[in-house]
N, C-alpha and C positions, 0 to 999 in steps of 0.2 A: 423830504428827502428821505428815500426810501434808507432803509435800514440793512446792512448784510447779517447775516445770522449764522452763526456756527452750532449746530445741536452734536450733543454727546451721550444723547437714547432714541432718538427718533428713526427708526427702520423702514417706513413705511416706501415700496417702491413710487409711489404717489409722489413723492413729492422730488422725485429725480426730472417732473416736469416744470423746465423752464418757463414754459407757459401759464403757470400761474405759480412758481415760485421759485421767480428769476433770483433772488437775493439767497437762496438756503444754500449753507455748506454741512457736511457733519463729519465727524470722525469716526462712525459706524458707519458701516456697509449696508445697502440696502438688502431685503429679504430677496433680490429676486436669487443675488448670490447664492445666499444660505439655501433657496429653492435647487439651482446648481448641483451644491454639493450633496444634498440629499438626492438629487438622481443619479447624480455619480455614484454613489455609494449603490442603490438599487442595481447598475450596470455591472459595478465590480463584483458580486455575487450571484447575479441573473435572475434580478428577481423582477421579471416583466409585467406581472399579473397583482397590482398591488387595489388596495380600496384608501380611502384621505376620508381623514376629516378635519374640519376647518372649523374656528369659532367665528361666530356672527361679528362682524365688525371690521375697520379697515388691516387689521393686522392680519387675521384669518383668512380674509376674501384672496384681499389681493396677494398675499405668499403662496396660497394653494392654487389662486389662476398661474400666477409665475410658475408653481412645479411642474401643474397641467403640461405649460408650454415646454418645459424642458421633457419631459416625458414623454409629449409624442416628438421631439425630436428624435430623443433619442428608442426611439418604437418601446416603450413602454405605454400598459394599456392598462385602465383605469377600470377596476368592477363595478364598484358603485361607491360614489360622495356623499357623505352626510354633515347638515351642519349643530354645531350645536352653541346654546349661548347660556349665560349665567340663570335667567329663568325658566329656564327649564327642569321640569320636574324628575325625579329620580327614576318614575315608572318611564321616559321620556328617552331619558339615559339609558335605559337598559334597551328599548325598544329600537336606538342605534348599532347596540353590543350585538343586537340578534341580526339586523340587515348587513352587518359586517357576516357573521358566520353564516349565511345565506349563500356567500360566495365561498367556498369549502376552500378552495383551491386559494384563493386569494389571502397567502398564512402570514401578505406583510400589510402594514396598517399606516400610513403615515400621516401623522398627525401634524398642523397648523394652527396651535391652540394657546391662548393665555396658559398658565399654570395650574387655576383653580378648574379649568374647563379638561384639561390632562385629568387633573387627578381625581373629577366626578367619572370622567370614561374610565378611570383603571378600577374604581369600587365598584362600579356597572358590571363589567368583566371580569374581576372578582366574586358578584354575587351570582352570576350566572356560569360559574365556573370557562369562562373561556379561553383559550390560548390563542395569541397574535405578538409577532415578532414587529413590536413599535419601531417606525423610524420618526425620531420627533424632532421640533426645530426648536432654539431657545426661549421658546412661551415654555418647554417642558424646563432646556437646559441642565446642570447637577444640582437641579433642589431637592434636599431631601423630600418636604416637605409635599410635590407632584405625589410621591410612592407610598408615602407613609401609612401604615396600614395595609398596601397594597403591593407588597414588596414577589411576591410567589409569581403575581400576573406579569410585573414590569418585567422578570428576568430576561435575559435577553437583549433589551430593547439597546437600540442606538440612538443615542442623545447630540444635537448639538447646541456648543456654546460658543460666543462669543471670543479670539483669542484676547487675552488678555492677562497681563501678572502683576500680583498685588504691588502696592509702590508701600518700601516698610516706613519711608521717610514719613506721609502721609501718615500712617498708623502711628508712627513715633507721636505727629503734633495735634491725631485728634483725640490722644489719650492724654494730651496734655490741658485741653479747656476745660475750660467748669466755667460756670456762670458769669465768674467775677472778671476773668481773662477775655471771654466770647463776646463781650456787651455788643459788638456792632450788629450781631445776627439776633434779628429781632425773633425767629422760632426755639432759640437755644433753649431758653427757659423752660418753655412747653414742655421740650426732649428731655429736657434736665427731671425732672420733676413726674412725668411718665416714662422715661427708664430704669426713675429708681424708687417708686410707686410714694412721693413724697410730697411736701408744698415746701416749697422757698422761705415763707414764711416761716418755718419751724426753725431754729437754732440750727440741728445736725443735720439740716436735707445740702446745706451747703460741703459739709465733710467728706461726700461720698468723691470717689474716681471712678472713671471711666474704667481705669487699670485695672479696676476691681471684678472679676467674671471672663467670660470668654467674650472676645471681639473677633469678630469674622467682618473680613473690611470688602465689602462691596465690588462685583466683579468690573462694575463702569465706572470708576475710580479713574480706573488710566485713560476712559475717553474723555470725564471729563477735564484732566489736566492738559492730556492732547489738546481740546477746544480750548482751553485757555492759555496753552501757547501755540497752537498755530494764533488765535487775534493776537496776542503778544506780539510774534513774529511778524503778521502785516502790517502793526502799525509802523511798529520798527520800519521795514523796508518802504513803507511808505515815507516814513520822515528820514529816512535816507536818501530818499533820491527826489523827494520836493524840499527839503530843506539840508543839502549837503554844505552848507558853511555858517548853519544857524547854530546858538550856544545856548538859543531861549529855547524852551522846550515841545512851541508851537510856535512856527513862523507863520506869515499872513498866505502861505501858498495853498498851507492846510486847513483854515478857516472856511473854504465854500465847501466843506466836506460833501464831495461831488460818490455817493455811494456806489454807484454804478462803477465806475473806474477804480475805486477800492476792493470792489468785489472783486471784479476780471483781471484786472491786474496788478493784485496782490494776493488776495485771499488762492483764490486759484491756484496763484504762483507757488504760493507757499509750501517748501521740502524741508523737512530736518529732521536729525534723528529726535526719536520717542525720548523726553527728559524718565532719569529714574531707571531705565527698562536696565535690565538684567546685563553681565556683561557678556552671558553664552545665546542671548537672542537677539535678531535684526529686527527690528520694528520704525521702517522709514513714515514717517506722517507727511501724505500729499493728497491732493484731491485729482477727481479726474476732470472732464466741461462737465459734466451735471452739479459737481461740485461732493459727489459723492466719494467715498475713503475705499480704498482696494479693500475687497472681503477677505478676513482669514477667522477660521471657525477649528476649535478642537473638536472631535470628533471622542465623544466618549460611549464602554460599553457598560451595559447594568450586569453585572451578576454577582455569584454568592463567592467570595474568599474566604476560606478558613471559618466559614460559621458564619458570615454575614455579609450582607447583603453593600456592594461598594459602585461607585461609577471610577472606571479605567481607564484612562486615556487609550486609546487606543490610535490616533493617525490625526491629523488636521487635514486642514483645506486651505490653500493659496492659491487660487485660480486651477491647479492640478489637485487630485487625491491621493494621499497618501494612508496607505493602513500595513498595521502591523499585526498579521490575523496566528501570530502566535500568540498573542496576549487576550484571544477570545477563545471561552471554552465551550464550544460548542454540547448540546448535547446529544447525543452518539457520535460526536467526533466529527459529524459532519456538516455544512453548513444549509438551515432547512430551504426548501424551495418556496416559491412563489410565482407558478404560471398557468396559464389557464389550462393547456395540456401538456399532458406525460411529454418528457423528451422522447425522442423516438427511439428505436435501435440501434444498432448501428449499422443495420442492411435496409433501413427505413429513413425515406423520407416525408417530408413534410406537405402535406395537402391542403393549402391555405384557402377561408374563404375570401372572397372577392370583399377590398375592404377591409379587412381585419389582417393583424402581423402578429395577434397573441395569440388566436385558437384554433388547432390546424388539427389533422386527421393524417395518422402515422400508415402507408404506405408501402408493404416490402419491395426490395426491387429484385429481379431478375438473377438467379444463383451467378449470369455473365456478366453482370452491371457494375458498375461501382458509382460513386457519388461523386459527379460534377459540382454539384454545393447540394444545401438542406433539403433544398427545392427540386433538385432533378435526378434522376436513375438513368446514366449514359452506358451505352451498351461499348464493351470491348468489341477491338476488329477479330474476326476470324483467326485465330490462331492467338489469342490472347485470353487471360482471366485477369481478374481481379487481386488487386492485392490486398492480403492478412486485412490492413484499415481500412480497404474500400478507395483511399484517394487516387488509385491510378489503375492502369495495366502493365501485367508484364505479358513474355513470348513464353509460350507455354514448351516445356519441353518434347518436343520431335520423338513420336513412338514409332519405333520400330524391331522388327524381334531380332534380337542377341542374340551372339555365341554361346552364353551363358543360361538362356531362358531354359526352362522347360521345355514349352513348344520346339525348341532347338535340338536339343539333346537328343530326343526320340530318334527326328527324323536324319541327324547326322550320325548316329550309333548304326542306325537299318543300312544307310547306305553304303557304311565303311564298311559294313558285313557284306554287303550286296557289292561292293567294288571290288573287296575280296575274295569274294566266291568266284565273281564273274573273269579277275584275274588265274585265280586257280583251273578255270575251265581252258580258258584259252592257251595257259600252260601245256593241260593235256594235248588241248588239240595239237599246240606246238610239237611236244614231241612225239605224237604220233600221228603228225602230222601227214606220213605219206601209206599209212594205214589201210586198206581199202575197205575200213567202216567211215573214216574220216573225210574219204575219197567219193564213197557214195552220199553221204549225207550234202555236200556241197558245198568243198572246204571254204572257198571264197564267199559264198554267202554266208558263211556260218560265222566266218570273221567279221565279217560288218555288221552280224545282227548282234554280234557280242560287243563290238567296235558301240552301239545306236544304245546297248544296254549301259556299258561304264557311260555314255554321256551322260543316259537320262539320270542316272544315281548322281551325278558330279552336277545336275542341276539342281542340287537338294543345296549346294554349298552356294551356289550363286544365286540363289531365291531367298538366303541367310541373308547374305553378304547386306549390307546397307546403301541402301538404293542412293543410285548417281548416274549420269550420262553411261558411262562403258556399262556398267552393271544392268540397267536397262535396256540398253542394247542387247547386252549376251541375254538375257532374257527371254528378250521375243526373237532370237537369232537359237540361243537354243531348244525351247522349251518346242516348238513344233517341228525344226529339224530333226532331234534326238527319236521322236515317235515315227520322223518319216523315214527313218533312218533303217530301226528295226520293222517297221510293218512292208517299207519297200522290200525289202532281205525275203518277208515271207510271203509278199508273193510272188514274189517272181520266183521264189521257190516253189511255191503252190501251183503257182502257175506253167512251170519248167514239168512238175508230176503229170498235171490234168492234161497237159501238151502229147505226153508220152504215150501215156496209158490209154490216152482218145484216139494214138495213131494206129497200136497195138491192136486195139479191137476193129478199129476200121481195113486193117491189113494195108496199112498206106508206109511210104517211107516214112523215115527219120525225121522227126521235127525238123525245121529250122529253127538257127537262134537256141540251141540246149547248149552250146560251148561252154567253158568258166568266165571265158571271155568275152562272151553275149550275154551273158546272166549279170556278170559285175556291169555290162556299159548298160543293159535295163534297169536296171538298178539302180545304176547312176542315176538313170537320166529323169528316173519315177522321184528322186532325192530331192535334183535340182527343180522341179518344179515347184515344192515346198519354197526350196531359197531364193526363187524368183517373187514366190507371194510374200516373203517373208522382207526383199528389198524392197516394192512395192509400196509396203506397210511402212517401215523404216521410209521411205519419199513423202509418203503423205501425211504421216502422225512421226513427224519427228522425236526421235525421242528425249526424253527429261524426266525430270523428277516435279514432284507437286506437292503440298500440303493440305490434306484433307480433314474436315471437320465435318462431323455428323452432328447436323441441326439441334437433334434430341439428347447429343451429349458432346456441349463445345467445351468441356473439361479436357477432349481427347485429341489431339495433333497428329497423325497419321504421318510419317510421310511415305510416300508412293509415288512408283514409276509413274508417268502422265497415260500412258495410253488407258481405251477404254474398254473395258469387261466383256463389250461386245466384239472390239476387233480383236481383243485375241481368239474367242471364241471364231469367228468367222476365218482368223489364221486358220485356226485346227479344221475346219471343214475340210482341205485336204486330206488331213490324215482320217478322218469320218469313212471319206471315201475308199481309202486305203484297207481299212479294218472292215467295211462293208465287202469289198472285193478280195481279199483275204479270206473274209469267212464264208462265203461262195464257193472259191475252189479246193480251202479245205472240207466243206461239204461233199464237192464233188468227188475227192482224194480220199475218200472216207473208206474205200474199200480197197484200197492196193493192196498189194502183197507185201511179204513180211519186211523184206526189205527194203522199203518204202513204209514201212508201217508209222514215220513220225509225222507225218498227215492226220492221224487219229490225233496226235498229240497236240499238233498242231491246230486242229479244230477244235480241239477242246480249249486250247487257250483264248482261241479268237472269239467261243462262245461265251466264257468269261469276260473277256474282254468287250465285246459287246452291253454286257450287263454293267460294267463298271463305267465304262462312259455314257451312257444312259443315264446313269445315276450320278455322274459327275457334276455334268452341266448344271439340273437344277441345285442342286447342293453349292457348288461353285457360285449361281448368285445367288441365292441367301445367305452366304455366308461374306458375302464381297464387302460390308463393312468392317468385318473384323480381321484385320489384316491374319493374325496371328490362326483365326483357323482357314483362312484364307491358303496359308500357305501350308497347311497339314494336306489342306485337300489338293490341292496343286502337285 
């Protein structure tokens, strides 16, 4: 009959294979739980590039295989792997340490080794003055013998040990044993003689006591007790089920001894609170379908406290990792890094090599891009800019000239002074409205000219106002029209003077249409042509606002009217025609008599106007991208 077994110390993952070990159970977890805990420690500290060392044999090889599977699932890369054995020489251990040192970025080393192998590795690291952060399995655990003589090299190590607690009742029982009350154990006499270095044939040897000296309970005692109790609970439950009314110890139903049934129906279903557990702990003994116990591990950190090295418990693992980082004294007050490539800066993304998840090249994003993820730079939309932490974009503030800007204060001041002077001149004209001088100057056209000058000055305020549909409409309507009013008045005046003196020279009759009413009508007709041009422009290209971003300066969003620069210059073409005609007539009337010598001043004005307008167009095109300069030019 197959015999069911409950182990208290076998942790090999191979024992979970029910095709080979179909009646095996254990009160300790298999090593793949330990591998899972080690991988979670690495992910917790973002150690994604590590080396591994395993002992030859079932414990080390199956354990490190399980860790490598967990590492791949957690995107942790193995820089190099090595194996050690008891037969290795000192030189071979040195070679292992040198191979670890060659991977300089892998500052963390995973150990799945027996205690003696871990000790030899630390000794070799001490010889070569190598420094690593060790993450070790329970083969190292919290044993002092592993680090003896190599404490400085082991400083900072994380070690794992099966979660257990001492059983005071067992300690009391064990320390009360002697060769005379423990005759059932055939090996106890040998243990006694070895413990006290005496022979029981001597009279004084049996007088020693285990209470003398230091007694440290083996950490796996708890699992031995749990295994015994698990078997007892399973037998008790089977007897209760098969012999409910039996008063004898063994009924007939128990005698066939069906091992398969006993294992599957009673051992695997056994569930009880661990005996002798401290009141503040919780430890349920039970088995999964593979006969394995649930994984529970204590996490220790080896470091110096008050001048001596100690193992300090800093966390535990029970399906999930819990770490108290406040108890970990990092050198430099920060956890070490163990990555194939250095972390990218805030504005950089990783460029991964195909099939490689741990090594990368850092590539900077453009200033107008944000980090969509750690591998991708994404463009912000036009009129947007990346946030300071590069996690997204925000709408850029709209730039336009404001009343308090220095760019606005100058033109506004000049315009105000110009309007005051113009109003002063209008006042003088009104005061002397009926004098011969005012009448001779063409009183009505002079008023129209002064009105045009006022309109030109007032356009400054419209251009400085925040762009809107109304403001943009007034800009289109006002700029060309204000110039047209001025130049139409000047053209009408110079044309009148030219026709008068041309008729005098020829001895002809008085020219037609030189009366004030006719002059105003002609001037109005000239102005209306500009109004027609503007109206057509407004119909063809509806007024509105737009946000403009220069591809070379994407961090600036300019709020502008949606009219094209070329359209505005086309609308001013009519004014150019008026200027040219004014200049021609001013040149023709430059030698008029003294009473009409204003033609000379008009001529001078038109010459300078031509120069200014010739300079205006190229400057306007060049500065169109800067709204502040273009406003000044306008």
